[in-house]
N, C-alpha and C positions, 0 to 999 in steps of 0.2 A: 510581440513575440509571447507567445502563451507557456508559461511555466506549469502548467498542468500534464502531470503523466495519466493516461489513461491505464486503467489495470482492471484484468477481469481475475476471479477467484474460483478454478470448477473445483466442485466438489464431489464425490463418490462415496459409498458406504449406504449403510443401513438407513433408511428412511428414518429410525427416531432417532438415530446418532443424531443424524443431519436436522433434525428440527430442535433438539438441544443447542446445536451450532448456531444456528437462525436466530432462535430466541437469545440466547448467549451475545451474540454482536449487534445486536438491534439499540440503537441509542440515538446522539447526536452527532449531527457532522460540524465540520470548521463554520456555518456561520448558525450554530443553534438550531437549526432545523432536523423535526423529525428522520434518520436514517437507516438503511438495512446495514451499515458495517462503521463501526463505531471505534476509529481505533484504542480509544480511553479505554474502552471495556475489554479491551483484549490486556492492554498493558496498561495499566491507570498512574496518569502522570500524579507525584503528589502535591497534593492543594497547595504546601509552601509554597511552590514551582511557579504555582499562577500569576504573585503578587510581585517575580522577580522582570526583568530588560534585557534585550540585547542589543547590542554588546551591554556589557555591564558599565555603567558609570564609575570611574574614580571613588565616590563619595561611599560605594557599593561591595568595594572590593574583598573586605571584612565577612563579612554577609555570603558572599560567592561563597567564600574559600569553606565557612560555616558549610553551606548547603552543599558545597563539592563534597567533604568529608562524608555528610550524612546521607546522599542521595548519589553519588555517584558523578555529578552534575551540578555544576552552579547557577543554571539559570532553565528555564522553558526550555529553550528554543536548542540548547545542548543536549538537553534530556531527552527531547522527543528527537532527534537526527538518531543519539544511541540507541533508545529504545525501541521506539519506531521505523526509523530509517529513514523520516521525512520530517519535516518542524513543523507541522499542521495536520490537522484530523483531514478524513476526507471529506469530499463533497459530490454530490449527485449520485450519493449510492441506493443500489436499488438490488432485489435480491433477482433473479430470473430463473425458470423454469422453463426453458424450452428443446427446441431438437439437438441442443449441442449440449444437454441434463442440466441438473442445477449448479448456480454461479452467484456471485457477486459480482455488479462491476461497480467502481468508484475510481473518483480520481482524486491523485494527490500530487502535494506542489512538490515540484524541484527533483523529487526522485522515487523510485516505485516504497512501497513499506515493507521493504524485507523482513526488519525483525519484527516488526508486528506478526507478520505472515509466520513467521516460524515460530516465534511465541503460542498461536493459535492451533499450529499444527502440535505444536509439543501436548498444548491442551486437551485434544481431540485426536489420540495415539489411532484409532478408531479407523478415521477418514482418510482418504487418498486427496491430494489437494494438487492442481497445475498452478501455478501464478504465472500470467500473463501481463505483459506490460506494453506498451508502445507511447513514444514522444516523437509526434512528426518534426515539430520544431526542435526539439534535444537530437535529434535523427537517433533514437535508444528504441531499441526492441528486443523483446527477451521473454524467457520463458523459464520456469523454476519447478521441479517435480519436489514433492515431500509427501512422503511414506512415510507409516508406523511414529508418526512424531519427528521426524528426522528428512532436513531437506537437504538434496544433494545441491552440488555446486549449478548456480543458472547461467545459461546461455547467452550470450547475445546474438543477436541478427542481423548482418549488415544489410542498407538498405537498397534490397535489388528485388525487382518485381517478377524477374527470374527463380527465387530461391523462394521455394512452396511454403518454408517455415515463416519468413518472414509475412508474407501474405497471409499466412492463416493466423498468427500472432494480430496483424492490421485489421483482418475481419473480424476477430472476435473482440477486440478491447475495442471496436466501432470508430478507430482511426479514419478520416473520409479519405477513403482510396481516390479521390481526386486530388488530392493533396498529395497522394506519396510520391510521384514525381515532379520534377520541373517540366514546364513546355518543350525545352531543347533536350530530354532526356527521352521521348516519346519518341 
């Protein structure tokens, strides 16, 4: 079972502002490779948390308490969950300019990077974002619209090939359509 969630962030707005965004988010992925969507560029994790472990060993409980007071989280895992929405940076990140428009494709572990995307929209309020995510293994798919730096609620879609919105999200996040349904469902 794969724990990776496929994500696509569609971007609309003035070309100059989109160019600033592309430059802003370009960095390293979770494997240290150059990537087109670095969560640590959006919401930088305090360096001191890189030296922590999760779960926190008993002999580091005092350090964890001190870090929690200082940063709101006592270790890297909890900090990333709270500030990015996922415990690891992206992988397979790329910038796409195709018939669907300008967008970023990336994968995140366990859950979509809601918090990082919300923070990004707040930093670029002149742009309009649509955040799409899909994981066949976790049976989640949905979208979130962010306009003028403010996010709306996200909508999850039921896994149903007769649901046009679910099929649109699956297609745009490159979920393998052959895997959308078990043989017995077809």
